[in-house]
C-alpha positions, 0 to 999 in steps of 0.5 A: 774279233776281226778288228784292224786295231788288233793288228797294230804292233803295240808291245805285248804289255800294253793293256788292250781290251776287246771283250764286248763288256769292256768295249761297252763300258767305254761306249757312252759319254754324257751324250745320247750316242752309243758308239762301241769301239773296236778295242780299248787301249788303257795307256800307262803313260804318254809314250803308249798314247803316242804309239797308239796314235802313230800306229792308228795313223799309219794304218788308217785306223781311227784312234779317239 
């Protein structure tokens, strides 16, 4: 997959999911919108969340 998110310098042990089925699982909420993310990061702690936001901000990649 060609995703700028995959170029982030996150540690190898961070759980980054990029398969279509994994991304589709996280594509909807209680609204009627379906927005498939480029990747899903399953953070184990607040440090991983902070690092994902910092890397996204540094590269102009949205993190939600």
